N, C-alpha and C positions, 0 to 999 in steps of 0.2 A: 815760393814755389813749393817748398816742402810743406808748408802750411796749407796750401791749396790742395795738394795731393791728399793730405790727411783729412782735410775737410771733405773732399770729394769721396774718399773711402768711407767716411762716417756716414755721409748722405747716401751712399750705395748700400751700405749695411742697414741703415734705417729703412731704405726703401724695400730691401729684401725681407726684412723683418715684418714690415707692413704688409707686403704681398703674402707671406706666409700666414699672417693672421687673418687676411681676407679669405685665403683658401680655406683655412680651417673653419672660419665662421660659415662659409658656403657649404662645406660638407656637413657641418652639424645641423644647419637648417634643412638640408636635403634629407638627412636621416629622420629628423623630427617630423618633417611632412610626410615621409613615407610611413612612419609609425601612426601618425594621426589618420592617414588614409586606411590603414589596417584596422585601427580601432573603430572607425566609422563603419567598416564592413562588418565587423564583429558585432557592433551595437545593433546594426540593422538586422542581422541574423538573430540576435537575441530577442529583439522586439518581435520579429516574425514567430519565433518559437513561443514567446510569451502569448501572443495572440492565438496561436494553435492550441496551447495548453488551456488557456481560458476557455476557449470554445468547447474543448473536450470536457472540462470541468463542468461547464454549464449543462452539457449533455448528460453527464453523469448525475448531476442533481435532478435533472428532469425525470430521468429514469428511476432514481431513488424515490422521488416523490410518487411516481406512478406505482412503483412496487409497494410503498407504504399504503397508499390508498386501496390497492388491490388486496393487500394483506388485511387491512381493516375491514373491508367489505366481505372477505372470505371468513373472517373471525366470526361474524354474525351468522354465517350460513353453516359453518362447520360444527356449531354446538350440537353435540350428539345427545340424544336422549339417553337416560340412564339404562335402558334396556339394551341399547347397542354397546354401552360400556361393559355391561355384564356378559354380553355375547362375546365381545372381544376378549375379556378376561377368561371366559371358558375356552375359547380358541387357543389363547396363549398357553394356558395350563394344560390343555389337551395335547398340544404338540410338545410341551415340556416333558409330561409324563411318558410320552413315546420316545424320549431320549433325544429329541432334536436340539441342536445347539442354539443359543440365543440369537446369534447372528442369522442363522437360517430362519428362525421364527420371525425375526424382524423383516427380513426380506419377503417372506411368504405373505405376511399380512400387511405389508407396506406401512410399517410403523417404526419409529426411531428405536435403535437397539437399547438405548437407555430406558425407555418405557418398558420394554420386555424385561430388562434386567430388574427394574424396580418391582414389576408385578411378580416375577419369580421369587425375589428376596422376601417380599411381603407374604407371599404364599408359604415359603419355607419357615419363616419366623411364626406365622400363625399355626402351622403344623407342629413345630417343636413346642410352642407354648401349650397347644392343645394336648400333646403327648405328656408333658409335664404335669399338667393339671389332672389328667387321667391316671397318672402314676401316683399322685399324692392322695386322690380321693379314695376312701375306703369303699369297697364293694361288698 
């Protein structure tokens, strides 16, 4: 009888242990399924975002190609004759001699500020070189 009670207790303990393992496995599987569901939603969202960005990238490529074609066609049209370049130079230097700042000259003539700066520097260098030559030459 004592042996039967011990065996019965052992079987009850084993059953309880088995039940605990089954409950633990159930909970682990439930958590894993929930995580898989979240990953699937996240993956779908990522795929949607990737399709959106791919579309936007393609649109930007098209716009870039159009801008490059337009720029190429304008490059042929905007080649100014030399007389216009001389006229622009005269306008730049005229405004510079009046004391206008480089930025204001560039805005007024609708040309890049760097172009105005270069024109003014070349003019100043040529003037200083001319003065040096005149001071060295005997009169």
